[in-house]
C-alpha positions as CSV (number, residue, x, y, z in Angstrom):
1,X,86.9,133.5,63.1
2,X,85.7,136.7,62.8
3,X,82.9,136.8,62.1
4,X,82.3,134.5,65.0
5,X,84.2,136.7,67.4
6,X,81.7,139.7,65.9
7,X,78.8,137.2,67.3
8,X,80.5,136.8,70.7
9,X,81.0,133.2,70.1
10,X,84.5,133.1,69.4
11,X,86.2,132.2,73.0
12,X,84.0,128.8,73.0
13,X,85.5,127.8,69.5
14,X,89.3,128.7,70.8
15,X,88.7,126.6,74.3
16,X,88.0,123.6,71.8
17,X,90.5,124.0,69.0
18,X,94.6,124.1,68.6
19,X,95.9,127.5,66.1
20,X,98.0,126.4,63.7
21,X,100.2,128.3,61.0
22,X,98.3,126.3,58.6
23,X,97.4,129.1,55.5
24,X,98.6,128.3,52.0
25,X,97.7,128.2,48.0
26,X,98.1,124.9,46.5
27,X,100.4,123.8,49.9
28,X,102.7,126.9,49.3
29,X,102.9,128.2,52.4
30,X,101.8,131.8,53.0
31,X,102.9,133.2,56.3
32,X,99.7,135.5,57.4
33,X,101.5,136.5,61.1
34,X,101.2,140.3,59.6
35,X,97.5,140.0,58.1
36,X,95.4,142.9,59.0
37,X,93.6,140.4,61.9
38,X,93.7,139.6,65.3
39,X,93.6,136.0,64.6
40,X,95.9,135.1,62.0
41,X,96.2,131.5,62.1
42,X,93.6,128.3,61.4
43,X,92.1,127.1,63.8
44,X,92.0,123.4,63.9
45,X,88.7,121.8,65.4
46,X,86.3,118.8,64.8
47,X,83.7,119.8,62.5
48,X,81.3,117.7,65.4
49,X,82.4,120.0,67.9
50,X,81.6,123.1,65.3
51,X,78.0,121.4,64.9
52,X,77.8,121.3,69.0
53,X,78.3,124.4,69.2
54,X,76.6,126.2,67.0
55,X,73.0,124.0,68.4
56,X,74.5,125.0,71.6
57,X,73.9,128.9,70.4
58,X,70.8,128.1,68.6
59,X,69.0,126.8,71.3
60,X,70.2,129.8,73.0
61,X,68.3,132.2,71.4
62,X,64.8,129.9,70.8
63,X,65.4,128.3,67.9
64,X,63.7,124.9,67.6
65,X,65.9,121.8,65.5
66,X,64.0,119.3,63.7
67,X,66.6,116.3,63.1
68,X,65.6,113.7,60.6
69,X,62.7,115.8,59.0
70,X,63.7,114.7,55.4
71,X,62.1,117.7,52.6
72,X,60.3,116.3,49.5
73,X,59.2,118.7,48.1
74,X,57.1,122.5,48.8
75,X,55.3,125.6,47.0
76,X,55.5,128.8,47.5
77,X,53.1,131.7,47.2
78,X,52.8,135.8,47.2
79,X,52.5,135.2,51.2
80,X,55.1,132.2,51.9
81,X,56.4,128.7,51.4
82,X,55.1,125.4,52.1
83,X,57.8,122.9,52.6
84,X,56.4,119.1,52.5
85,X,58.0,116.4,54.7
86,X,58.8,113.2,53.6
87,X,56.8,111.8,56.7
88,X,53.6,113.3,54.7
89,X,53.6,115.9,57.6
90,X,54.1,120.2,56.1
91,X,56.0,123.3,57.8
92,X,54.7,127.2,56.4
93,X,57.0,130.1,57.1
94,X,57.7,133.0,55.1
95,X,60.7,132.1,53.7
96,X,63.0,128.9,52.8
97,X,66.4,128.9,52.7
98,X,67.8,125.8,51.4
99,X,71.1,124.7,52.8
100,X,70.8,121.0,51.9
101,X,74.6,120.9,50.3
102,X,75.5,120.2,47.2
103,X,73.0,118.1,45.6
104,X,70.4,120.6,47.4
105,X,66.6,119.2,46.9
106,X,65.5,122.6,47.4
107,X,68.1,123.6,44.6
108,X,66.3,121.0,42.4
109,X,62.7,121.7,42.9
110,X,63.0,125.0,42.5
111,X,64.1,124.8,39.0
112,X,68.1,127.1,39.6
113,X,70.6,125.8,37.7
114,X,74.3,124.7,38.4
115,X,76.4,124.8,36.3
116,X,80.3,124.6,36.3
117,X,82.8,121.7,35.7
118,X,82.5,118.6,36.6
119,X,85.2,116.3,38.6
120,X,88.8,114.9,37.3
121,X,90.8,113.7,40.4
122,X,89.9,112.0,43.1
123,X,90.6,112.8,46.9
124,X,90.0,110.6,49.8
125,X,89.9,112.1,53.0
126,X,90.1,110.1,56.8
127,X,90.7,110.8,60.5
128,X,92.3,107.7,61.9
129,X,94.7,106.3,64.1
130,X,98.2,105.4,63.0
131,X,100.2,102.4,64.7
132,X,103.3,104.0,63.2
133,X,102.5,107.8,62.7
134,X,105.7,109.7,60.8
135,X,107.5,112.0,63.0
136,X,106.5,115.0,61.9
137,X,103.6,116.3,59.7
138,X,103.4,115.7,56.2
139,X,101.8,118.9,54.1
140,X,100.7,117.8,50.5
141,X,103.8,116.0,49.6
142,X,103.7,115.1,45.8
143,X,104.8,112.0,44.6
144,X,104.8,109.9,41.0
145,X,101.0,108.6,41.9
146,X,99.8,112.0,43.6
147,X,99.8,113.7,46.5
148,X,99.0,112.8,50.5
149,X,99.3,114.7,53.7
150,X,99.2,113.0,57.1
151,X,98.2,115.4,59.8
152,X,98.2,115.1,63.6
153,X,94.9,116.6,64.9
154,X,94.8,114.9,68.6
155,X,96.7,112.8,70.8
156,X,94.9,109.6,69.4
157,X,94.0,110.8,65.7
158,X,95.5,111.8,62.4
159,X,93.5,113.2,59.2
160,X,95.0,112.0,56.3
161,X,94.5,113.1,52.5
162,X,95.4,111.1,48.9
163,X,94.6,113.2,45.8
164,X,94.9,110.9,42.9
165,X,95.0,112.7,39.5
166,X,94.3,109.6,37.1
167,X,90.7,108.2,38.5
168,X,87.4,109.8,39.2
169,X,85.4,108.0,41.4
170,X,81.5,107.3,40.4
171,X,79.3,108.5,42.6
172,X,78.4,105.3,44.0
173,X,81.8,103.8,44.7
174,X,81.8,103.0,48.4
175,X,84.6,105.2,50.5
176,X,86.2,102.2,52.7
177,X,88.9,102.3,55.2
178,X,90.1,99.8,52.9
179,X,89.7,102.0,50.5
180,X,91.9,105.2,51.6
181,X,94.6,102.1,52.4
182,X,94.7,101.4,48.9
183,X,95.3,104.6,48.0
184,X,97.8,105.6,50.6
185,X,100.1,102.6,49.4
186,X,100.1,103.3,46.1
187,X,101.2,107.5,46.8
188,X,103.2,106.9,49.9
189,X,104.6,103.3,49.5
190,X,102.9,103.3,53.4
191,X,99.9,103.2,55.5
192,X,101.1,103.9,58.2
193,X,100.0,101.3,60.0
194,X,96.4,103.2,60.1
195,X,93.1,101.3,61.7
196,X,90.1,102.7,64.4
197,X,88.3,105.6,61.5
198,X,86.3,108.1,63.0
199,X,85.2,109.4,59.6
200,X,85.9,108.6,56.0
201,X,85.4,111.1,53.1
202,X,85.6,111.4,49.4
203,X,85.6,114.1,47.1
204,X,86.8,115.7,43.9
205,X,87.1,119.0,42.1
206,X,83.9,119.6,40.6
207,X,83.7,123.2,40.7
208,X,79.5,124.4,40.3
209,X,77.3,127.2,41.3
210,X,74.3,127.9,40.9
211,X,73.2,130.7,38.7
212,X,71.0,132.6,41.1
213,X,70.7,131.9,44.6
214,X,66.9,133.2,44.9
215,X,63.5,132.5,43.0
216,X,61.1,133.9,44.9
217,X,60.9,133.1,48.4
218,X,63.3,130.3,48.5
219,X,67.4,131.4,48.7
220,X,70.1,129.1,48.9
221,X,73.4,129.3,51.1
222,X,76.5,127.3,51.6
223,X,77.4,124.2,49.2
224,X,73.7,124.0,47.7
225,X,74.8,127.4,46.1
226,X,78.5,126.7,45.2
227,X,80.3,123.6,45.7
228,X,84.1,123.2,45.4
229,X,87.4,121.1,46.0
230,X,88.2,122.4,49.7
231,X,91.2,123.8,49.5
232,X,92.2,125.6,52.5
233,X,88.9,125.9,54.2
234,X,87.2,128.3,51.9
235,X,83.9,126.5,51.9
236,X,83.0,127.4,55.5
237,X,84.3,130.2,55.0
238,X,82.0,131.1,52.2
239,X,79.5,128.9,53.8
240,X,78.8,131.0,57.1
241,X,79.6,134.5,55.0
242,X,76.6,133.4,53.1
243,X,74.4,133.0,56.3
244,X,75.6,135.7,58.1
245,X,75.0,138.4,54.8
246,X,71.6,136.6,54.3
247,X,70.3,136.4,58.0
248,X,70.0,139.7,59.1
249,X,68.9,140.9,55.8
250,X,66.5,138.7,56.2
251,X,65.0,139.1,60.2
252,X,65.0,142.9,58.8
253,X,62.0,141.5,56.1
254,X,60.9,139.4,58.2
255,X,60.1,141.7,60.7
256,X,59.0,144.1,58.4
257,X,61.3,147.4,59.1
258,X,63.0,146.1,55.5
259,X,61.2,145.8,51.7
260,X,62.0,142.4,49.9
261,X,63.5,143.8,47.9
262,X,66.7,143.9,50.5
263,X,67.3,139.9,49.7
264,X,68.4,140.6,46.3
265,X,71.2,142.4,47.7
266,X,71.8,138.9,49.2
267,X,72.8,137.4,46.1
268,X,74.4,140.9,44.1
269,X,77.4,140.4,47.1
270,X,78.0,136.9,47.9
271,X,77.8,135.3,44.4
272,X,80.4,137.0,42.8
273,X,82.5,136.3,45.7
274,X,81.4,132.2,45.9
275,X,82.7,132.6,41.4
276,X,86.0,133.8,43.2
277,X,86.3,131.1,45.2
278,X,85.7,128.3,42.7
279,X,88.1,130.0,40.4
280,X,91.2,130.0,42.9
281,X,90.2,126.2,44.0
282,X,90.6,125.3,40.0
283,X,93.8,126.8,39.8
284,X,95.3,125.1,42.9
285,X,93.9,121.5,41.9
286,X,95.4,122.3,38.8
287,X,98.8,123.1,41.0
288,X,99.0,119.9,42.5
289,X,99.1,118.4,40.2
290,X,102.5,115.8,39.6
291,X,104.0,116.5,35.6
292,X,107.1,118.6,35.2
293,X,105.4,121.1,33.4
294,X,103.3,121.9,36.9
295,X,106.5,121.1,38.9
296,X,107.9,124.0,36.9
297,X,104.8,126.4,37.5
298,X,104.6,125.9,41.5
299,X,108.3,126.9,41.8
300,X,107.5,130.1,39.3
301,X,104.8,131.1,42.0
302,X,106.5,130.0,45.0
303,X,109.2,132.7,44.0
304,X,106.5,135.4,43.6
305,X,105.0,134.8,46.8
306,X,108.0,135.7,48.4
307,X,106.9,139.2,47.5
308,X,104.9,140.8,50.5
309,X,102.4,142.2,47.9
310,X,101.9,138.7,46.6
311,X,101.7,136.8,49.4
312,X,99.0,139.3,51.4
313,X,97.1,139.2,47.9
314,X,96.8,135.3,48.3
315,X,96.8,135.3,52.1
316,X,93.2,137.7,51.7
317,X,91.6,136.1,49.0
318,X,92.4,132.2,50.9
319,X,90.9,133.6,54.0
320,X,88.3,136.0,52.6
321,X,89.1,138.9,54.3
322,X,90.0,141.1,51.8
323,X,85.7,140.8,50.7
324,X,84.5,144.2,49.7
325,X,81.0,144.3,48.8
326,X,79.6,146.7,46.1
327,X,78.1,150.0,47.8
328,X,78.0,153.4,45.8
329,X,81.0,156.1,47.0
330,X,85.1,155.5,46.0
331,X,86.2,155.3,49.4
332,X,88.4,152.5,49.8
333,X,86.9,151.4,53.4
334,X,83.2,151.3,51.7
335,X,81.9,147.5,51.3
336,X,84.9,146.0,53.6
337,X,84.7,144.2,57.0
338,X,85.5,146.9,59.9
339,X,88.7,145.8,61.1
340,X,88.6,145.2,64.8
341,X,89.9,148.8,66.2
342,X,90.4,149.2,70.1
343,X,87.8,152.0,71.3
344,X,87.8,153.4,74.3
345,X,87.3,150.3,77.0
346,X,86.7,147.7,74.5
347,X,87.0,146.8,70.6
348,X,84.7,147.8,67.3
349,X,83.6,143.9,67.0
350,X,82.4,143.3,71.2
351,X,79.6,146.4,69.6
352,X,78.5,143.4,66.8
353,X,77.6,140.8,69.5
354,X,73.8,141.9,69.7
355,X,73.1,141.7,65.6
356,X,72.4,145.5,65.3
357,X,74.0,147.9,63.0
358,X,76.4,150.1,64.9
359,X,77.1,154.1,63.7
360,X,80.1,155.0,65.3
361,X,81.2,158.1,66.1
362,X,85.1,158.4,66.2
363,X,85.2,162.3,66.3
364,X,82.5,164.2,68.3
365,X,79.7,164.9,65.3
366,X,76.5,166.0,66.8
367,X,74.5,166.1,63.7
368,X,74.4,162.7,63.7
369,X,72.1,162.1,66.5
370,X,68.9,164.2,64.5
371,X,69.7,161.4,61.6
372,X,70.4,158.1,63.1
373,X,67.1,158.7,65.9
374,X,64.4,157.4,63.1
375,X,66.6,154.4,62.9
376,X,66.9,154.2,67.0
377,X,65.4,150.4,66.5
378,X,67.8,149.1,64.7
379,X,71.3,151.5,64.8
380,X,72.6,152.1,68.2
381,X,74.9,155.5,67.7
382,X,78.5,154.7,69.8
383,X,80.5,157.4,70.4
384,X,84.0,156.5,71.3
385,X,87.5,157.4,70.7
386,X,90.2,155.0,69.2
387,X,93.0,153.8,71.2
388,X,96.3,155.0,70.6
389,X,97.5,153.1,67.4
390,X,94.3,151.9,66.2
391,X,93.1,155.2,64.0
392,X,90.6,154.6,61.3
393,X,91.4,157.9,59.6
394,X,88.0,158.6,59.9
395,X,85.4,160.5,62.2
396,X,82.6,158.6,61.7
397,X,81.6,155.3,59.9
398,X,77.9,153.0,59.5
399,X,78.8,149.6,60.6
400,X,76.0,146.5,59.0
401,X,75.5,143.7,61.0
402,X,77.9,141.9,59.1
403,X,80.5,144.1,59.9
404,X,80.5,145.5,56.5
405,X,80.9,149.2,55.9
406,X,78.0,151.0,54.7
407,X,79.1,155.0,54.8
408,X,82.1,156.8,56.0
409,X,83.5,160.3,56.2
410,X,86.9,160.6,56.5
411,X,88.7,162.6,59.5
412,X,88.0,166.6,59.0
413,X,85.3,166.6,56.1
414,X,81.9,167.6,56.7
415,X,79.6,164.7,56.7
416,X,77.3,164.3,54.2
417,X,74.4,163.9,55.7
418,X,71.8,162.1,52.8
419,X,74.0,159.8,51.8
420,X,73.7,158.8,55.7
421,X,70.1,159.0,55.3
422,X,70.3,157.2,51.9
423,X,72.1,154.4,53.2
424,X,70.2,153.8,56.5
425,X,67.0,153.6,54.5
426,X,68.8,151.0,51.8
427,X,70.0,148.7,54.5
428,X,67.6,148.8,57.1
429,X,65.0,150.8,55.8
430,X,62.6,153.2,56.2
431,X,62.6,155.8,59.6
432,X,60.6,154.8,62.3
433,X,59.8,158.4,62.8
434,X,61.0,161.3,60.9
435,X,63.7,163.6,61.8
436,X,65.4,166.9,60.4
437,X,69.5,167.4,60.0
438,X,68.9,170.4,61.6
């Protein structure tokens, strides 16, 4: 939601979804009402609606979408990539980004390995109607033969989920309403009269990650780069943040404003994030098992989550709001997502709607003008005062288009203009015009 807010798109999603308090770690609920965000909740919205809204946005900015165009292979050279389609046609592009899922053709054809751990359980998911629904939502109730959830997601439909730990489904095993019914009867003792499925799917807890995200002019994002058990919506968070991190960098390189090596920072920043997601989802599926030892471990962890520092640490990881990219310098703000502070007559995230970097001057520092002029075609210098209660403790911050802080000078300190120039060059390429600091 924060990412969508930074692009000016969040209102469209809020209108179509429902807010729920649903943040958890292996079904141990995490209260995030005091988290440092304007959106301390989960937005429940159909995946088809998410796709429709994103497609509408893509068309607004001139993207041409080609449905049903299956990729058969590609070749690349120093100037670009030729994508071969199954119908025999070809597409030529400067770069190719494989976002084609866990069985990615792009990843395989690029020769990128996908190491990890295989599935140890089977999970089924169905969006169905129920003739005899439970009186209240059931969230990850653990029973002798597994665990299940029944969640009301609308006036006419429910999401039913089952987790079986004594069975690993084969790749070609069918997923049908009857498959889900049998699993729910086995675990819960009832099928709640399910019928009229809208969507059925199956997944496991296989956890794999591409050993690299780039091969020449070919890059990977989303499930093509990492797969894991879908615990707490982390796959959506991780994939969208992959896209946002890579998107502005790729745009800068394609437009000739930044060197090709900027794309190497994509893997450097995003690979560790996904690796951490794989680890915490492995831990969550282990905690879902139904033996006595696991139950004891859950009780211990449940007590620890009652400690605020522990609770917020888990919540930050699951919601991806605690990400800090490696940036030179020791200030704690560096590399983190900028808070959405109230400033002047607006908010910080409103400044990012145009997908440009922002040099935010909160302390009235005239020397910034001379430095940033060389990057005026890529960076907006914005002078504002923080609104009451929104003090960042800084006089100026350089915010990348993805909302992460690239440079900061603390309140009352002399700004390091040399470090600012280095940050501008690192992330946005050389200046269009050379300016002095005087």
